N, CA, C and O of each residue as an XYZ file, in Angstrom:
372
protein
N       0.845     -1.181      0.000
C       0.000      0.000      0.000
C       0.892      1.246      0.000
O       1.819      1.357      0.802
N       0.608      2.148     -0.879
C       1.402      3.377     -0.929
C       0.785      4.441     -0.021
O      -0.423      4.451      0.218
N       1.626      5.317      0.470
C       1.184      6.376      1.368
C       0.539      7.517      0.592
O       0.879      7.745     -0.569
N      -0.385      8.234      1.220
C      -0.905      9.456      0.600
C       0.238     10.465      0.440
O       1.207     10.442      1.199
N       0.117     11.342     -0.545
C       1.177     12.318     -0.819
C       1.527     13.160      0.402
O       2.695     13.479      0.622
N       0.543     13.515      1.181
C       0.794     14.325      2.380
C       1.742     13.585      3.332
O       2.649     14.187      3.906
N       1.525     12.298      3.491
C       2.387     11.494      4.356
C       3.770     11.316      3.753
O       4.770     11.320      4.471
N       3.831     11.160      2.443
C       5.119     11.035      1.768
C       5.964     12.278      2.031
O       7.158     12.177      2.313
N       5.337     13.449      1.937
C       6.077     14.690      2.172
C       6.673     14.709      3.580
O       7.821     15.118      3.756
N       5.924     14.283      4.562
C       6.439     14.266      5.933
C       7.634     13.317      6.051
O       8.587     13.609      6.773
N       7.587     12.200      5.354
C       8.700     11.256      5.450
C       9.982     11.807      4.836
O      11.068     11.330      5.165
N       9.886     12.798      3.955
C      11.089     13.418      3.390
C      11.942     14.073      4.479
O      13.149     14.242      4.310
N      11.318     14.433      5.580
C      12.030     15.109      6.660
C      12.572     14.136      7.702
O      13.222     14.542      8.665
N      12.303     12.868      7.503
C      12.683     11.841      8.469
C      14.187     11.771      8.718
O      14.613     11.277      9.762
N      14.987     12.250      7.790
C      16.440     12.188      7.943
C      16.967     13.118      9.032
O      18.143     13.053      9.390
N      16.096     13.986      9.560
C      16.491     14.880     10.645
C      17.217     16.129     10.185
O      17.535     16.999     10.995
N      17.480     16.223      8.896
C      18.145     17.405      8.335
C      17.125     18.506      8.071
O      15.927     18.239      7.970
N      17.597     19.733      7.960
C      16.731     20.860      7.604
C      16.627     20.939      6.085
O      17.616     20.768      5.372
N      15.412     21.202      5.599
C      15.153     21.269      4.164
C      14.336     22.516      3.845
O      13.418     22.867      4.586
N      14.670     23.185      2.740
C      13.885     24.317      2.279
C      12.553     23.835      1.709
O      12.471     22.758      1.117
N      11.517     24.645      1.896
C      10.194     24.280      1.396
C      10.203     24.013     -0.101
O       9.555     23.075     -0.565
N      10.930     24.824     -0.859
C      10.950     24.630     -2.308
C      11.618     23.317     -2.701
O      11.268     22.735     -3.728
N      12.576     22.840     -1.904
C      13.198     21.548     -2.182
C      12.203     20.409     -1.969
O      12.120     19.482     -2.775
N      11.455     20.494     -0.879
C      10.465     19.466     -0.573
C       9.351     19.453     -1.614
O       8.927     18.392     -2.070
N       8.881     20.644     -1.985
C       7.810     20.750     -2.974
C       8.282     20.221     -4.326
O       7.566     19.467     -4.986
N       9.473     20.612     -4.732
C      10.005     20.157     -6.018
C      10.142     18.639     -6.052
O       9.810     18.002     -7.052
N      10.624     18.069     -4.971
C      10.784     16.605     -4.917
C       9.431     15.909     -5.038
O       9.291     14.950     -5.796
N       8.436     16.391     -4.291
C       7.116     15.759     -4.338
C       6.461     15.956     -5.702
O       5.790     15.053     -6.202
N       6.649     17.120     -6.301
C       6.099     17.349     -7.638
C       6.726     16.391     -8.646
O       6.024     15.817     -9.478
N       8.036     16.218     -8.575
C       8.729     15.318     -9.504
C       8.305     13.867     -9.314
O       8.079     13.149    -10.288
N       8.200     13.442     -8.073
C       7.866     12.045     -7.801
C       6.397     11.727     -8.038
O       6.059     10.595     -8.384
N       5.528     12.701     -7.858
C       4.087     12.454     -8.008
C       3.579     12.767     -9.412
O       2.520     12.284     -9.814
N       4.332     13.573    -10.158
C       3.871     13.993    -11.477
C       2.833     15.098    -11.428
O       2.239     15.443    -12.450
N       2.613     15.651    -10.250
C       1.647     16.741    -10.073
C       2.417     18.053    -10.123
O       3.026     18.464     -9.135
N       2.386     18.707    -11.280
C       3.262     19.845    -11.530
C       2.550     21.163    -11.751
O       3.154     22.100    -12.275
N       1.312     21.266    -11.380
C       0.587     22.516    -11.618
C       0.793     23.501    -10.469
O       1.286     23.136     -9.402
N       0.411     24.740    -10.704
C       0.472     25.765     -9.651
C      -0.432     25.383     -8.484
O      -0.112     25.659     -7.328
N      -1.555     24.752     -8.786
C      -2.464     24.296     -7.718
C      -1.722     23.373     -6.763
O      -1.778     23.561     -5.548
N      -1.031     22.383     -7.301
C      -0.338     21.423     -6.448
C       0.846     22.057     -5.733
O       1.145     21.697     -4.595
N       1.511     22.979     -6.375
C       2.616     23.682     -5.721
C       2.100     24.395     -4.469
O       2.725     24.326     -3.410
N       0.965     25.076     -4.592
C       0.360     25.745     -3.438
C      -0.078     24.724     -2.400
O       0.166     24.896     -1.205
N      -0.727     23.658     -2.865
C      -1.229     22.633     -1.942
C      -0.102     22.018     -1.132
O      -0.248     21.829      0.075
N       1.019     21.700     -1.769
C       2.140     21.090     -1.061
C       2.721     22.052     -0.028
O       3.097     21.630      1.066
N       2.798     23.327     -0.360
C       3.284     24.320      0.619
C       2.300     24.450      1.782
O       2.706     24.615      2.932
N       1.027     24.374      1.479
C       0.002     24.443      2.524
C       0.153     23.283      3.498
O       0.018     23.474      4.706
N       0.429     22.092      2.996
C       0.640     20.943      3.877
C       1.791     21.192      4.837
O       1.721     20.802      6.002
N       2.846     21.836      4.364
C       3.960     22.161      5.254
C       3.508     23.095      6.373
O       3.934     22.948      7.518
N       2.646     24.055      6.042
C       2.116     24.949      7.079
C       1.253     24.171      8.070
O       1.276     24.464      9.265
N       0.503     23.199      7.598
C      -0.283     22.354      8.504
C       0.634     21.554      9.431
O       0.390     21.478     10.636
N       1.681     20.961      8.873
C       2.634     20.218      9.704
C       3.242     21.121     10.772
O       3.412     20.709     11.920
N       3.567     22.348     10.391
C       4.131     23.317     11.323
C       3.136     23.624     12.437
O       3.497     23.627     13.614
N       1.896     23.880     12.068
C       0.860     24.193     13.058
C       0.560     23.048     13.999
O       0.157     23.270     15.141
N       0.751     21.822     13.533
C       0.500     20.636     14.358
C       1.710     20.244     15.205
O       1.625     19.331     16.027
N       2.826     20.929     15.008
C       4.020     20.617     15.781
C       4.819     19.445     15.241
O       5.707     18.938     15.928
N       4.522     19.000     14.017
C       5.260     17.883     13.433
C       6.595     18.322     12.858
O       7.526     17.523     12.754
N       6.690     19.605     12.480
C       7.932     20.185     11.988
C       8.131     21.538     12.665
O       7.200     22.098     13.245
N       9.333     22.043     12.585
C       9.636     23.369     13.113
C      10.388     24.153     12.040
O      11.097     23.575     11.216
N      10.225     25.461     12.063
C      10.933     26.291     11.092
C      12.280     26.695     11.684
O      12.377     27.105     12.841
N      13.307     26.567     10.860
C      14.667     26.840     11.333
C      15.376     27.893     10.487
O      16.555     28.175     10.705
N      14.674     28.465      9.537
C      15.272     29.496      8.718
C      14.290     30.099      7.742
O      13.299     29.478      7.357
N      14.588     31.332      7.349
C      13.747     32.055      6.394
C      14.634     32.766      5.390
O      15.792     33.083      5.658
N      14.053     33.004      4.230
C      14.749     33.724      3.179
C      13.682     34.319      2.257
O      12.605     33.744      2.099
N      13.981     35.463      1.652
C      13.043     36.047      0.706
C      13.268     35.439     -0.670
O      14.401     35.326     -1.137
N      12.177     35.051     -1.309
C      12.244     34.472     -2.656
C      12.580     35.567     -3.656
O      11.946     36.622     -3.674
N      13.571     35.312     -4.476
C      13.948     36.275     -5.512
C      13.115     36.091     -6.781
O      13.360     36.741     -7.797
N      12.144     35.212     -6.709
C      11.269     34.949     -7.848
C      11.621     33.684     -8.595
O      10.940     33.325     -9.555
N      12.672     33.001     -8.174
C      13.087     31.786     -8.878
C      12.498     30.513     -8.274
O      12.577     29.450     -8.890
N      11.916     30.600     -7.094
C      11.377     29.394     -6.441
C       9.848     29.337     -6.533
O       9.292     28.413     -7.127
N       9.177     30.320     -5.946
C       7.718     30.366     -5.987
C       7.238     31.679     -6.596
O       6.622     31.700     -7.662
N       7.532     32.771     -5.897
C       7.094     34.088     -6.357
C       7.964     35.130     -5.661
O       8.256     35.011     -4.471
N       8.369     36.133     -6.399
C       9.217     37.186     -5.833
C       8.592     37.766     -4.574
O       7.384     37.994     -4.500
N       9.437     37.995     -3.602
C       9.091     38.595     -2.318
C       8.284     37.682     -1.396
O       7.895     38.111     -0.310
N       8.021     36.438     -1.797
C       7.425     35.475     -0.881
C       8.497     35.034      0.110
O       9.693     35.154     -0.156
N       8.059     34.531      1.237
C       8.987     34.025      2.240
C       9.215     32.534      1.982
O       8.264     31.763      1.853
N      10.465     32.149      1.909
C      10.844     30.746      1.821
C      11.185     30.284      3.229
O      11.791     31.029      3.999
N      10.805     29.077      3.562
C      11.034     28.564      4.906
C      11.852     27.290      4.863
O      11.741     26.480      3.943
N      12.672     27.140      5.878
C      13.479     25.932      6.043
C      12.915     25.182      7.240
O      12.728     25.760      8.311
N      12.645     23.893      7.057
C      11.978     23.103      8.082
C      12.809     21.906      8.510
O      13.637     21.380      7.766
N      12.547     21.503      9.743
C      13.173     20.313     10.313
C      12.090     19.569     11.090
O      11.220     20.193     11.697
N      12.140     18.256     11.072
C      11.127     17.468     11.770
C      11.348     17.546     13.280
O      12.484     17.652     13.743
N      10.278     17.494     14.026
C      10.349     17.505     15.490
C      10.317     16.064     16.009
O      10.087     15.121     15.252
N      10.550     15.918     17.298
C      10.435     14.591     17.908
C       9.019     14.045     17.739
O       8.836     12.851     17.501
N       8.019     14.917     17.862
C       6.636     14.486     17.663
C       6.425     13.998     16.238
O       5.750     12.992     16.020
N       6.996     14.702     15.265
C       6.882     14.288     13.871
C       7.509     12.928     13.634
O       6.940     12.086     12.937
N       8.681     12.713     14.213
C       9.338     11.404     14.083
C       8.511     10.302     14.724
O       8.409      9.195     14.195
N       7.924     10.620     15.865
C       7.087      9.648     16.559
C       5.880      9.284     15.705
O       5.516      8.112     15.609
N       5.264     10.277     15.090
C       4.092     10.032     14.234
C       4.459      9.162     13.037
O       3.698      8.271     12.659
N       5.610      9.413     12.444
C       6.045      8.597     11.306
C       6.240      7.151     11.753
O       5.790      6.219     11.087
N       6.913      6.977     12.883
C       7.195      5.622     13.365
C       5.940      4.861     13.753
O       5.852      3.659     13.503
N       4.973      5.527     14.353
C       3.784      4.836     14.842
C       2.658      4.747     13.806
O       1.828      3.841     13.881
N       2.618      5.654     12.862
C       1.475      5.672     11.958
C       1.821      5.391     10.504
O       0.954      4.960      9.745
N       3.064      5.624     10.096
C       3.379      5.510      8.679
C       4.294      4.343      8.338
O       4.409      3.971      7.170
N       4.935      3.769      9.322
C       5.858      2.667      9.004
C       5.361      1.368      9.579
O       6.006      0.332      9.414
């Protein structure tokens, strides 16, 4: 059984390293074949949900120069929390 895309995105952070939102979105877009602006927004929204639920934490910010999402947007760097790792271990693996 394959995981839903939202769960797949969370597992990308399982390595414990910090990742930029655009890196995570690009990876999921490439692997899923969902390459529209709608999905780009949706994938970023999921990251905000993970942040709000305490599954990830933000560890850095940068202003987009227009090459990632949109000029003057905020780019975020995320890292998984202990709670996020626990959720992956108990619910996704």
